[in-house]
C-alpha distance (Angstrom), angle and dihedral (degrees) to the residues before:
residue distance angle dihedral
M1 . . .
L2 3.77 . .
R3 3.79 126.9 .
L4 3.76 113.1 -171.6
L5 3.82 114.4 -147.0
S6 3.83 96.1 -179.5
D7 3.80 130.6 72.1
V8 3.78 106.1 -79.9
N9 3.83 90.9 -147.5
A10 3.89 88.8 64.7
I11 3.83 94.9 53.7
I12 3.82 124.0 91.1
K13 3.78 112.4 -123.7
L14 3.82 127.8 -156.7
E15 3.72 128.8 -165.8
V16 3.83 112.1 -136.2
P17 3.85 122.5 -171.3
T18 3.77 109.9 -115.8
G19 3.83 93.1 -141.5
S20 3.82 89.8 83.6
I21 3.79 99.3 37.1
M22 3.79 112.9 120.3
S23 3.84 111.9 -103.3
T24 3.89 93.8 -121.3
A25 3.82 94.5 55.0
V26 3.78 120.4 122.7
Q27 3.83 133.3 165.7
G28 3.80 107.2 -55.8
S29 3.85 95.6 28.6
F30 3.79 119.0 126.5
V31 3.84 122.3 -125.3
N32 3.75 137.2 172.4
A33 3.84 118.3 -97.6
D34 3.88 86.7 -95.7
G35 3.75 93.1 49.5
T36 3.78 98.3 -106.6
A37 3.81 124.0 128.6
P38 3.81 113.6 -72.3
T39 3.81 127.9 -124.7
A40 3.76 129.2 -143.2
S41 3.80 89.2 -116.2
G42 3.81 93.4 56.2
I43 3.80 140.8 61.1
G44 3.83 116.7 -91.0
Y45 3.78 127.4 -157.8
Q46 3.72 119.3 -147.7
I47 3.87 118.9 -126.1
W48 3.79 111.1 -122.4
T49 3.86 98.6 174.7
E50 3.77 111.2 107.0
S51 3.74 117.4 -106.0
T52 3.85 133.7 -163.5
G53 3.84 93.5 -159.1
A54 3.77 140.9 -34.2
D55 3.84 108.5 -23.4
A56 3.85 92.5 -11.4
W57 3.78 111.9 120.1
S58 3.74 140.1 -171.9
P59 3.78 121.7 -91.0
D60 3.80 94.3 -95.6
E61 3.88 88.4 67.4
G62 3.81 86.9 54.7
A63 3.75 90.9 55.6
T64 3.79 97.6 43.8
G65 3.83 105.4 26.4
N66 3.80 87.4 -131.6
V67 3.71 140.8 100.1
T68 3.77 120.3 -146.4
C69 3.76 117.2 -120.6
L70 3.84 128.1 -168.8
A71 3.82 125.7 -127.5
G72 3.83 134.2 174.0
I73 3.77 129.0 39.7
Y74 3.84 118.8 -27.5
R75 3.74 141.5 140.6
A76 3.85 120.4 -125.1
K77 3.71 151.0 144.7
T78 3.86 124.1 -124.4
D79 3.70 139.9 173.5
Q80 3.71 90.4 -147.0
F81 3.83 100.9 96.5
D82 3.76 138.6 106.6
D83 3.76 113.2 -92.4
A84 3.78 104.5 -108.2
V85 3.79 141.0 115.7
Y86 3.86 111.2 -83.6
A87 3.81 129.3 -170.1
A88 3.76 127.9 -160.7
G89 3.83 109.1 -81.7
D90 3.84 95.9 24.7
A91 3.80 108.6 147.8
L92 3.81 113.4 -119.6
V93 3.85 131.6 -150.5
T94 3.80 133.5 177.4
S95 3.76 122.6 -103.3
A96 3.82 127.2 -145.5
A97 3.73 87.9 -104.2
G98 3.85 88.0 63.4
K99 3.88 95.6 -109.6
L100 3.78 133.4 123.0
G101 3.77 115.9 -104.2
A102 3.79 140.4 168.4
A103 3.81 115.6 -80.9
G104 3.73 114.0 -115.6
A105 3.72 111.9 164.6
A106 3.80 133.2 51.9
A107 3.82 93.1 -123.0
E108 3.84 92.2 59.5
H109 3.76 117.2 106.2
V110 3.86 109.3 -127.2
I111 3.78 110.2 -139.1
G112 3.76 99.2 176.5
Y113 3.85 150.5 -21.5
A114 3.83 131.1 -103.6
L115 3.81 114.6 -118.2
G116 3.79 92.0 -153.2
N117 3.82 140.3 -44.0
K118 3.78 124.0 -44.1
T119 3.82 117.9 -76.2
T120 3.68 133.6 -159.0
E121 3.86 123.9 -126.9
T122 3.78 131.2 177.7
Y123 3.80 123.0 -135.5
N124 3.77 120.5 -179.7
G125 3.80 91.1 -16.8
T126 3.83 95.4 -51.1
S127 3.79 120.4 109.4
Y128 3.93 119.7 -139.0
S129 3.74 129.6 -173.4
F130 3.81 113.7 -132.6
L131 3.80 136.2 -169.6
E132 3.76 117.0 -152.9
Y133 3.94 115.3 -149.8
I134 3.65 145.4 151.0
T135 3.84 123.8 -129.8
C136 3.76 120.0 -133.2
G137 3.73 97.8 -144.9
């Protein structure tokens, strides 16, 4: 799940062919620009296209063969993060699973910063854990 908190018109969007998207990807997952699984030492792009489950996309993907990914600086909430304790200002990187996680090594490419610890919100009777963050471009 991905909830944008920035103006979508100010965010860079990339079209990534779904043929190379990792099979576990959902909306909010991070991928490389070619759709493959990201690494902590690389730049990840977040999938914005709606999903109905792992590797199951909305009808616009069926029409174009692409998913839309986000790049640049934006603020958002996602449920695609490693379960840990986060504090405001913690540096974030992408994992090979396509999730946000805490930076740990100097060689890792920081893609954003946590704006606090995870929170829980309820939608239609189901509770979700979210991490709010801002990317650094």
